[in-house]
N, C-alpha and C positions, 0 to 999 in steps of 0.2 A: 751315452749311446754314441756309436761311431757312425759318422756320415759315410755313405756309400759312394760319394762322387770324388773324382780326382781333385788334388789340390790345384790352385790357380795356374801354376806354371805348366803342369802336365796338361790341363785343359787347353791352355793357350797353344801348346805345342800341337795337340791333336787338331785344334781348329785351323792352325796355320798349315798343317799337313793336308787337311781337306782343301783349303784354298789353293795350295801349290798343285795338288793333284788336279783340281778343277781347271786351273789356268793352263796347266800343261796340256790337258785334253782339248781345251778350246784352241790353243795355239797349234796343236798338231792337226786339227781339222782345218784350220785356216790355211796351214802350209800346203795342203793338198789342193787348194783351189787354184784354178788357172788365173793368170794375170788378166785383169779386166780390160775389155776393149775400151776405146776412147768414148764410144757412145753407150748410153744406158740401154738396158734391155727394153724391147718393145712389148706391148701387151700381147701380141701374137706369140712372141718368144716365150713368155711366161705362162702360156696356157696350152702347151703342146702335150702335156701328160696329165693323166687323171689325178696324180698326186697333187698337182698344182691347183686342182679345182676346189680345194678346201677353202671356204670363205668364212669370214668372221662377221657376225651381225651385231654383236654386243656394243660395238662402237657407234651404232645407228647410221653408219656409212658402210655399206657392204664392201669389204676389202679382203684381199688375199691374206691368209694366215701368215704367209712368209714375209709380208710387208707390214705387219702390225707389231709395234715395239712394246709388247706386253708378253709375259709368260702365260700362255693360254693353250689349253687343249680343247680340241673339237672332236667329240665322239658322235659318229654318224649312226643313223638307224641301221645300216648294214652291219656295223660293228656290234651293235646291241643284239641283233638277230643271230649273227654268225658265231658269237662268243658265248651264247646261251646264258646271258645274264637274266636273272629272274626278279631282282629287286633293285630299287633305286640305290640302295647302299652298295651294290656291286660296282658302281662307278669308281670306287676306290681301286679296283683291279685294272682299270683302263687308263687312268690319268695319274701321272707321277705326283707325289707330294700330297695326295688326297687320302684321307682315312675316314672311317665312320665309327663313332662310339656306340657300340651295342649296349644299350641300357636295359637291364632286366626289368620286366614288369611294366613296360610302357607299350602303348598301342602301336607306336611307330619306331621303336628303337630310340637311339640317341640323336645325333646330328653329325653333319660333315665337319671335318677339320682339314684345313689347308696349311701346309708347311708346319704341321704340328700344333696349329692354333685353332681352337674351336670353342664352343660354349661349354664351359666347365661346371657351371652351376645354374640351376633352374630357379627362376622366379616367374610368377604369372605375369609380371609386367616387364620382363627382360626381353631384349632383342637378341638376334642371333649374331655371333661373331662372324660366321660365314653366311652371307645372305643367299637366299633362294628366290629365284625369279621364275615364274611359269607363265608363258605367253604374255610377257611384258608386265605382269602383275607381281609386285614385290610381296612376298609372304611375310606378314608381320605377326601372325598368331603363334604363340608359343606351342611347340610340339606339333605344328602342322607339317606333314611330310611333303607337301607340294603335290607329288604324284606317287602313288603306291604301286600301281601296276604299269608295266611298260606297254601302254596302249597308244599306238599311232604316234609315237615320238619321232620327230624329224631329225633333231640333233640336240646335243647338249654341249654347252661351252663352259669350261672351267677357267675363270680368271683368277690368277694368284696375286696376292698383295692387296693393299687398300684399294677399294673401288667406290668412290663417292662422286666422281665427276661425270659418270655415265648413267647412273641409275637413280631412281627416286629415293631409295633409302641408302644410307651410307653403310659400309661394311669395312671393318678394321682388318680382316684377314683375307677376304676373297669373296667370290660370287660363283654360285652354280646357276647358270642360266639355261632353262629347259624350254624348248620350243616344240609344240606339237604341230602336226600337219594342218594346213589351212585347206578349205574347200577349193576345188579346181573348177572354174567356170567352163562349161561345155563338155564336161567329162561325166560319164556314168560308169562307175566301177565299184566292185565289192571284193574285199579280201577276207579270208577266214583262216584261222589257225586253231588247231585242236591238239592238245598234248595229254598223254596218259603216262604216268610214271609211278615209281615205287611209293609206298605208303599212301595209296589212293590220291596221288597227285592228279588233279584235273585242272587244266588251264584252257580257257577258250577266249579268243580275241576275234572280234569282228568289226570291220570298218566298211562303210558304204559312202560313196560320193554321188550325189544326185544333182544334175544340172537343173536349174529352175529358170527357164527362159534363156535369153542371151546375156543377161547382166548379173545373174546371181547363181549361187550353188549352196547346197547344204551338205554337211559332212557329219556323220554319226559314227562314233566309235564306242565300243563297250568291251569289257573284259570280266572274266570270272576266274578266280584262282582259289583252290583249296588243296590242302595236304595235311595228312596226319603227322603228328610229331613222333619222334623216335624214342621218347622217354615215357615209359608206361606209368600210369597212375594206379597205385594199389587200392584206392578207395573210390575211384570214379571211372566212368566209361569213356573218358577222353584221355588224351596223352598230353604231356608237356611238349609244347612246340606246335600243337594244332593251330592252323591258321586258315581263315576264309576271308577273301577280299573280293570286292566287286565294284565296278564303277561304270559310269556312262558319261560321255561328253558330246554335246551337240554344238556345231559351229555353223553359222549362216553368214555368207559373204555376199555383199551387194555392191556392185560397181556400176552405178548409173551413168557415169561419165569416165573419161580417161583420167580425170583429175581427182576423183573421189572414190574411196573405198570405205565401206562400213562393215565391221566384223563384230558379230554378237556371239558370245560363248556362254554356255550353261553347263555345269557339271555337278555330279554327285558321286562320291566314293565312300566306301566303308571298309573297315578292316577289323576283324576279330581275331585275336590270338590268345593263346594260353602259354605264357612264358613266365617262369619263376625260377629262382636260383635253388638248387638242391645241394645237399652236403658234398663236399670234396674231401675234406679231412675232418675228423672229429677232434674236439679240443678237450678242455678241462671241466666243462660243465657236466657234472655227473647226472643231473636231472635230464638234460638233453640226451645224453648217451643212453640212460636207462629207458627213455621213451622209445628208443629205436632198437633196444635189445630184443633178440629173438626174431627179428625181421630179415635176417640174412645179412650179407655183406653190404656195408654202406660206404659210399664215397668212391673216389677214383673214377674208374670206368664202369662201375656198377650203377648204370643210369636208371634210377627209379624215383618216382615221387611218392613220398610217404605222408604227405599232408592230407589231412582229413577234410579240410574246408575247400571252398571253391577258389579258383584262380582264373581270372580272365581280364582282358583289356579290350575295350571297344572304342573305336573312333569313327565318327561320321563327319564328312566335310562337304559343304555345299558352296558353290561359287558361281558368280555371274560377273561378266565384264562386257564392256562395249568399247571398241577401239575404232576411231575415225581417223583416216589419213586423207588430208586435203593438200593437193599440189597448188601452190599459190601462183599468180601470174608471173612473178619474178623467178620461178623455178624452185623456190624453197618449199619444204614439206612441213606442214603443221600436223601434229599428232595429238589426239586426246585419248586418254585411257581412264575410264571410270570403272570401278570394281567394288564388289561386295564379296565377303567371304565369311562363313560361319563354321564353327567347329564345336563338337561335343566329344568329350573323353570321359569314359567311365572305367574305373579299374578296381579290382578287388583281388587280394592275394593272401594266402596262408603263409606268413613270413617264417614261422618256426619249422614248417615242413616235417612235422611229427604227427602221430595219431592223437596227440594231446592238444587241448585248447590252451596253448600258451599265448600265442599272438596270431589267432586265426583270421582276424579281420583287419586288413590294411586297405582302407577305402579312399579313393580319390575321385572327385568329379570336377571337370573343367569345362566351362562354357565360355566361348569367346566369339567375337565378331569384329571384323574390320571393314571400314569404308575408306576408299582411297581415290584420289584424283591426281592425274599427272598430265601436264602439257609439255610437249617438246617441239622445238623448231630446229630443223636441220637443213643445211644447204651446202653447196660447193660454189666457190667463187674463183675469180682470177684464172680463168681457163682450167679450173679444177685443181689448181695448185694449192688451194686452201679449202678446208672444210670446217664446219663448226656445228655444234649442237647446244641449244639453250633449253633449260628445263625448269619447271616449277612443280612442286609435289606437296601433297597434303595427305595425311593418314590419321585415322582415329581408331585405336584398338581398345575395346572394352572387354574385360574378362572377369569372371567369378571363379573362385577356386575353393573347394571344400575338402578338408582332410580330417580323417577320423581313424584312429588305430586302437583297437581294444581286444582283450582276450582275458582268459582266466589267470595268466601268468603263473601257471602251475602245471608241471609235467605229469601229475597224476592223471591216470586215464579217466576216472569218472568226471562227468561234466561238472565244472565248478558251480557253487551256489551263487557266487558274486563275480562280477566282471570288473576289469580295471582298464581305464583309457590311458594309453602311453603318454600322449602329449596334452593331457587335461581335457577340457571340453572340446567338442567339435569346433574346428577352426574354419571360419568363413571369411574369405578374402575378396574384396572388390578392388579392381584396378582399372584405371583409365589413362591411356597414353595418347597425347596429341602431339603431332610433329608436322612441321612444314619446312621446306627447303627450296633453295634456288641454286642451280648448278650450271656450269658452262664448260665446254671442252672444245679445243680447236687444234688443228694440225696444219702445218705449212711446209710446202716443198721449197726449201731454201735454194737448192741447186739440183743438178741431175743426180747427185749422190747423197746430199745431206737433206734431212728433214727434221723438224722439231714439232713437239706438241705440248700443250699445257692445259690445265683445267683448274677450276676453283669452285668451291662449294660453301654455302652458308646453311647451317642447320639450327633449328630451334626445337627443343624437346621439353615437354612438361608431363610429369608423371604424378598422379594422385592415387594413393592406395591406402588401404587400412584393413585391419582384421577385427572381426567381432566374434568373441567366443559364444558358442551356443551350448547351454547346459543340457545334458541328457541324463535324466535320473535313472531310468530303467531301460533295459533291452530284453524283450521277450519275457517280461515279468521278473527279471533278475536285476538287482541293484547294480548301478555302474558308478564306480568310485574313481575320481581323477587321481593320477599319479603325479601331476604337475599343476602348477598354477599358471593360468593364462590370463593376461590383461588385455582389454581392448586397446587398440592403438591405431594411429593413422599418421600419415606424413605425405609430404609432397616435395618435389624437387624440380627445378627448372634450370636448363642450361642452354647456352649458345655456343656454336663452334664454327670456325672457319678452317677448312682443310683444302688441300690442293695436290697437284701432281704435275711434274714436268718430265719430258722425255726427249731424247735425241737419238737419231738413227743414221747410220752410214752404210750405203750400198757399195761395198768394196768391189764386188763383181756382180754380174747379172744373177748369180745364184748364191751370193753370200752377203748377208746383212748383219751388221753389229748394232746393238742398241744399249742404251743405259737410261734408267729412269729413277726418280726419287719421288716419294709421295707421303702424305700423312693420311691416316685413317681415323675413324671415330665410331664408337658404339655408344648410344645414348645412355643416360643415367636410368636408375630404377629404384624402386622401393621394395625392400624385402621384409614383409611382415612376418615376424617370428613370435614365439611364445613370450618374449620379453619386451617387444616393441617393434616399431616399423623403422628399420634401418635405412638410411639414405646411402645408396651405392653410387659412387661417382662415375662419370663417363670413362670409358676405356679408350685410350688414344694410342696410336701407333705411328712410327716413322720407319719407312722402308726404303731400302736401296737395292737396286737390281742391275746387273749387266748380263747380256746374253748374246747369242748368235743364232741365226736361222740360215740354214744352208741346204744346198741340194747338189748331188753328185750323179755321175753315170747317166747323163742325158736326162736329168731330173727324175730318174726312177728311184733315187734314194734321197730321203729327207732326213736331216740330222739337226735337231734344235736342242740347245742347251742354255742353261741360265745359272747364275750365281746370285745369291740374295742374302740380305741381313735385315731383320725387322726387330725394332725395339718397342716394347709395349709399356705404357705407363698406366697405373691404376687398373691393371687387368682384372676383370670381374671373375673372381675365383670363389672357392668355397673353403670354409674353415670348420674345424671340428668343434662341436658344442658338447662338453662333457656332461652338462646337466641333463641332456636328453639323449646322449650317445648318438647324436645325429649331426647334421651339417647345416650351415647357414651361409649366405653370400657375404663376401667381403672383397675388398680391393687389395690385390697384390701390388706392392710398390713398383717393381720392374720385372719384366720378363723379356727374354730374347730368343729368337730363332734364326738360324742361319744354315746354309747348306747349298746343295746344287740339285738340278733336275736335268734329265736327259731323255729325249724322245727320238726314236728312230722308226721311220716307215720306209719299207723297201719292197719294191715289186721287181724281183729278178726276172720273172717271165710274165707274160700276160695272164697266166693261170694262177700265179702264186703270189701272195702278199704276206709280208712279215711286219708285225708291229711290236716294238720293244720299248720299254721305258724303265727308268730307275731313278731313285732319289736318295740322297743323304740328308737327313733332317736332324739337326743338332739343336734341340730346344731345351731351355732351362729357365727357372726362376732366378732372378738376380737379387731381388729384395722382396721377401715374402715371409711374414710372421703370422702364425695362427696359434690357437690354444694348444697347449701341450697334449699330445695324444700318446697314451702309453704303448701303443703298438707301432709307433712311428720310428723311423731311423733318424729323424731330425733331432738335433741337439736342443734340449730344453734350457732356456735361460730366462731370467727375470727382466721384463721390459715394462717400464712404467708401473712397477709394482705388481705385475701379473706374470705368471709363469707362461712363457710363450715358447712355441716350437719354431726354430729357425729352418724354414724350408728352402732357403736360398741354396742354389746349386743343384736342386733336384729337378727332374724332368716332369712336365705336365702329363696328364693321363692320356692313354690311348695313342701314344706317339712311338712309332717304330723308327729307330734311327736309320735302318737300312730297309729298302723295299725295292722290288723290281718285278716286272711282268714281261712275258714273252708270249705272243699269240701269232699263230699262222693260219691263213685261210687259203684253201686250194679249190679251184673251180675249173672243170675241164669238160668240154663238150664231147660226147660220144659219137655224135652223128645220129641219124635216124630220129632227130628231135629230142634226144635225151642228153642230160648233163649230170656229172658227178660233182659233189661238193664235200669237203671235209674241213674241219677246223680243230685246232688244239691250242689250249692256253695253259700256261703255268704262271703262278703268282706266288711270291714269297715275301713275308714280312718278318722282321726280327721282333724280339720280345718287347713288351711294353708294360708300363705300370697301369693298374686299374684304380689305384689310389696313390696320391702323391706321397713319396718317401716311405712307402710301405712295401718292402721287398716281398713279403709273403703274399701280396696280391699281384705279383708280376706274372703275366702270361708268357709262356714260351713262344718263340718264333714258330711259324708254320708255313707250309706250302700247299697250294691247291692246284689240282689238275682237272681241267674240263675238256671233254672230247665230244665231237659230233661228226657223224658220217651220214650222207644222204644222197638220194638220186631223185631227179625230177625232170620236168619238161624244160627244154632249152629256152623256150620263150617265157619261162617263169610262171606258167599257168598253174602248175602244181609241183609239190615237192614233199617227199617223205624222208624223214631223217631220224636216226637213233642218237640220243644224247646221253651224256653221263656228266653230272656235276659232282665235284669233289670225288673223283675216281678213287683216290687212295683212302677215302673214308677218314680224313684227318679231323679228329675231334678237337678243334681249336675252341678255346673257352676264355671267358673273363672270370677272374677270381675276386670274390667280394668278402669283406670282413664286416658283417652286420653289427657285431659288438653286443647287441641286446640278446641275440640267440647264438648258440654254439660257441660260447666264449672260448677263445684260444684256437678255434677251428676256422675253417674256410668254407664258404659256400661257392658254388660254381654255376655260371650261366652259359648255356650253349645255344647259339642261334640255330634255327631249323636247318640252315645250309651247312652246319658243321657235321652233317651225316650225308653219306653218298645217296644220290638219286639217279636212277637210270630210267629212261622212258623213250617214247616215240612221239614224233610230231608230224602232223599232216597240215600242209599249208596249201591254200588254193586262191587264185586270183581270177576273177571273171567280171 
């Protein structure tokens, strides 16, 4: 088999070309900067425009974005509202270098990827490669979405590269830090938003802030969202793509003194959807093809579900947290964050998607909970030339996972007399992860122009997991026969790690800052219980280098930030093909690399008009990666240690678009007479990407999305009515999947609900 990637010399030339282009771009921007005055900019000078008001909080020291030596994007609540984002996954259209893996058949999709790197393989005991933090609580539960509805979000910060010296849990590729609005003491206010759109889209969001005396306040936010899917089901009264989500969050803030704040948070959110892959092309399995004969055109853009069994995924998440901030007599701030989070996932899918009972029942249940405690101490010293944060963190995540897949394995239409289980007996997995860490980060202003920062972290992880097969003799009176043998297994792994980060920054002019940083990242070990044993998966480690610039032009009305990076991963936690079960299991890829550039532009040419643009070039590939030989793979098969292996080196990981860019414009103009007009338009493009490593037949084409909104409202913001359109061009972007066990030689397709156009109207009120 022929590999599809370029030979080493050609790849090196392409990479050097990217580097030369990037360096030329940075140099051109720097050349346009005025010569710096002898004295550094004052705080008053750097706060003259609204664009300068963007602040970063992830460092635990509130700092201007333009003075932070990290590649970081800050997405505000206004951007989320004005660009008509509907799901947390839409963050990929606002922050460069961010993508989201849409996984068919899960309650919350897949997960975030930063710079082409994300969680490629699922285990009930595995961590996320890109960490998610919500209101200072690190999300450690597998497949926990963090937030599903955009309810009362204040801002989102995306930090790229390893992040272990600022957060409780380490992250080898990046962090998505989400902050919701806190109660406001002394304020009584309510906001309401109602949307009605195509396919019975109903969205309601309500938030109320209540003052409780002079020292405390309560804030309650709730949302409800539902929409019918666009893919009709031939045998059910629901559609593929149906989704219903709801959630409520309560916050109580108490500030008995100027030096003490106590914040209590409780939340509950649920999400039900019906997503399943349907045929895209038919293959060589005559039984599969015959089962669909006479039912009209199948595949391509003939969007119909022909599965006769149920398909649904449900997730419920409950969370509680308590945060205490105490200002000590010496001016330092001590923070304590105690949190609990529980999650339940139930999934069932008709995998074969035919009227026959071939593999009608693919059942998954996940129950998990986490308890975490974090302490932080932060302060500024030496006339605020130096700041630091010290942290200690503990988390315990306990999970159970049950998987059972069975059917008649016969495409004949009569209901079979016997059933067969795909992976043998029902598989019950228990996993327990305990982790503690100590971290420190400091920055120091060396001179008027130079500053440096450094951080260090120690992490200890212990994972214990095992699988117990549960024999099921009959189902609904029919005998159930296992197709594979499953043995009970268990294992444990314990690892320690020291990681760190250093950075230096140079303020060349009041509006131009250069920076460089280097760091190491770490993702803890795990146990992957499979049908043959409990495999020990080694920790994932990364080493990252980054240089960048942050600049402003035209009296600070134009912000241009750019970065170049390279990250090398060792023992990347990936997945490998298992021919015995035609499925996948976790494994460690020896080496992987990602490198590229990111560019963000924010421009306010007039007081009424703002333009946001970003783009990224992401060149990611496996350097050393062998897995079992897959007959549908482009990888060359070779014998390694007596086993036929597929050499996946040189191929890109999944869901990585090499080229991506977004352009958004927001216009606001007062009419007078107390009225104002607003409009927004956004265009996003992503190039093609693989849905399975080294399998060209699963490669999704590139696509572009256009979103529009036009509205009129009160100048004081008390009400607004707008018409919105998401995916105006009705671009049916999709992920392509090769299940192997069904539709042999053919491809199945998964389309997210937002891959179909939605037009609607929104009414917003504030009182």
